[in-house]
N, C-alpha and C positions, 0 to 999 in steps of 0.2 A: 428694682431700684435698691441701690446699696441702704445699709442701716443708716448711714449718716446723710444721706439725700432724704430718706425717710423722716428721719429726725428734724431735719432743717424744714420740711415742708410742715409737720406738724407744727414745729415752733413757730412758723408764720401764721397759721391758723389761730392759734391761740392768741397770737399779739393782735390780730385783727379783731377777736373778741373781746379782750382786753380795751381796744381803742372804744370801742361800742358799749361797754360798761361804763367806762370813765366819762363817756356821754350821758350816761343813765337814759339810756334807749333799750328799749326791748328789741327781739329780732323783727315782730311786726312795724314798731315805729321807725326803725332802720330801713325796713322795706319800702314804707310809704315814701320817707324822704330822700331814698336813694333811687326809687323806680326798680329796682330789684324784686325777684320773688322773694318769699321769705325762705322757701327750701333752699334756694340757692345759697341763702346766706348762711343757714345753718352747713352745707355742704362745704362753703369755704372755710368757716370756723373750724371744722372737723378733718380737714385736708382730705375731702373726699373728692373735690373738684380744684384743680388749678386756677386761681384769680389772674385775670388780665389787668392790663396797666390802668384799661378805662376802668375795672371793677375797683382797683385801688384809689382813682381820681375820684369817684363816686363816694364811695366808701367814707373817705378822710374828708371830702365836702360834708355830706351827711352829716357826719359827727363833730365838726366846727375846729378840723384840725388838718387844714391844707398846706400848713408847713410840714405837714409830715410825709407829704408825697413824693418828694425826691428821694427822702431816704429809704421809703418802702419800696418804690420801683428798681431801686438799685439793689435793695437785698434781694427781691423777687427774682431779678436778671442773675443775680448770682447764683441762686437756687435752681434757675432753670439751666444753669451751665455745669451744675453739681452731676449731672447725669446725661451722657451723651451714648447713643444708643449706635453699635460699631456698623449696622448696616447702612444706617441714614450716612453715617460717616464715609463709608467705603464706598459709597457712590461716587465719589470725586478722586476715588482711585488710591492707591497705597503711596503712589509716589508722591501725591500731594498731601497726604498725613503725615509722610517723613520729613518732606521738605521743610512744612511749616513750621517744624519742632524745632530746625536748627537755630534760628536767632534766640530763642529762650535757653539752648544749652551754651550759646556765646556768650550772653550777658548772665549768667549763675555763675558766682563766683564759689558758692560750693553745692555741690549736688551731694545728697544723701540717698542711696538707695538701697532697696530691700528686696530679694527674689528668693521665692521659695523653689520653682521649677524649670527658669530658664538664665541663662546668663544675662546679665543687664544688655541692653541694647546698645550703649556706647562702647561695650567691652567685645562685642561680638565679632567673629571672623567674617568676610564675606560669605563663604560657602554656610556657616552657620545661621546666617541672617537668612539666607536664600532658602533654606530649609524651614525655620521658624515663619516667613511670611508666607511661605508655600502651604503649611500647613493651617494657617489663619485664612486664605484666601479659601482654601478647600471646604473650611468649616464653615466660613458664611458665604459660601456659592458666588462669589468672585471671582473673576477672568485671573488667569494667571501669566495674562501677557506683560502686565508691568511690575513682577515681582524681580527681576534682575534691576531694572533703573529705580524700583524703590531701594533694593538693598544697596546701591550706589549711594543714594539719598542720604538713606541710615549711616552710613561709614564716612560721609564726607564731613563728619563733626568728630570723627575718632582724633585727629589730629589735636583735639582740645587736651585730651588725656594725656597722649602718647608724647606730645611734645614738651611738657612740662616748662609752660611759658611763666609760672609763678602767679597767673592770674585766676586759673580756674582750679580750682582743689576738688578733690571726690574722696567720699567714703562711702563703700559697699558692704553690706553685708548679704550674704547666701547661704541657703541652708546646703547641707551637705549633698543632698539629692540633687542639687543642680551639675554636678559633676558624673551623675550616672544618669541622666536622661539624654539618651544619645540622638538628639538632632542630628540628621542628617548621614548616619552611619559611624563607624569606627574612626576612618580617615578624617573626616569632618572634625570628629572631637577631639582626637587627638593635637590636630593645629590649634583647635580653640583652646584646650588645656596648656600648650605651648604659650599662647598669648597671656592667658592668666599668669603663668608664671613669671614671664616679662612685666606684667602691671604691678604684680607684689613688690617688685625692687623700683617702683619709679618714687619720687619724693614726693609728688604732688597727690598720691594716691595711697589710701588704706583698704586694702581688701581684706574683710576677716569672712571665716566660714565658721558655721555653727556645727560641730560635730554631731554624730547621731547619739554618742554616748554622753552627751554634755545634758546634765540635768535643766530642764526648762522651767523657766520662770514666766514665760509666754509661749502661749501656740504659737506653731507656723500658720502662715495665713498670708493673703493677697500681697502680692509685691506692690511696692510703692514708692515715687519718687518724689524727693522735696528739693524744690529749688528755692535755694538760699533760705527764707523763712517768709516767701513772698506768693509760694503755689504749692499744693499736693496734688498728685495725680496717681491714681490706681488703676490698674486693668483686670477686669473679670471678664467670665466668659461671654457675657451678651453685652458689656457695654464698659464704660470708661466713666470712673468719678474722678472730678477736679473740684478743688474750690480754692478760693483766698480768704475764707472766712478764719478770723484770727483764732476762734477756739480750737478750731479743727487743725489749723497749723500746729499749734501748741501741742494737740493730742499726737499728733503724730512726730513731732519731736522727741517726745516722752517714749512714746513707742520704739521710734528707732534706738533710742539710748538703752533702753531694755533690750533689744534686740544685739545691739554692739556689744554689750557686757557678758553675752552667751558666746560670742565669736573667738577663735582664735586667730592670730596673725603673724607674719613673719615667717620665720621657717618652720613653724608646725603647721600653717595653712599650707605652705608648700608640699610638706611633705605629703599631704591627703591630695593634693593636685596631681603630684607624682605618681603616689598609688593609681589613682586613677587611670593618669595616661599610662602607664604600665600596663593596666590591665586592657586598655583599649588596643595597644600595639600588640601585645600578646594575642589577642582574638582576630587581629589581621594576620597575623603569623598563622595560625592555625586553620583558618579560613579558604 
């Protein structure tokens, strides 16, 4: 579980404890009134067990605060959505995962994205996307049969960036290592870097690269996507973190601002991309 999801779960347990204390109830008294075991009450308050919606209703009724039930259930559902296991998600197939995100990208007016290890999905070429999705499928032991279709589903939203319709704006920050992590091999990377060069000249896109020599004010970390200031999504090895909690959104807005300050843009960024592209081209010539 991500640090943010774990912290939210712990905070929810503290909220339940505070409701009990405000009602002047001991754990044993709450157990009698709610019908729960005293040990369960302790586990819920210390975030060692996830509450159910029924637990929330019983807790609030026993503490005399039934008006808090809708609010707490909404928060509980939000916490449950903060951590999504990839294996469970991928049972529906990669096509489903890619297709369902398209409406979100279409409705987002400002997408801020940071990646440390790969090109942001909406900027990937088809061959690069196939290489990335193939690697993911092999890691999680899922079939490779839908990779090509899933790649098409991902690329179906790329026009939102390249068309420059004035409605969708993008701010990307990537680590320099993204240019060196050769998904798909030299030819695929050369094509991918060509696309990044074109993207740097689009009026609706800001593409920044954090160079390796830049003095860092914050460490490189997990990639994340901030959709307006409504949703943040981050992908790790074994699962995906996502939330709409205002305090989390505010944190990632600040984080992105720090990362953006370390990045270089325009001609300076294109020089780094050109250098990496030339390296891949030379490798092809000598192989």
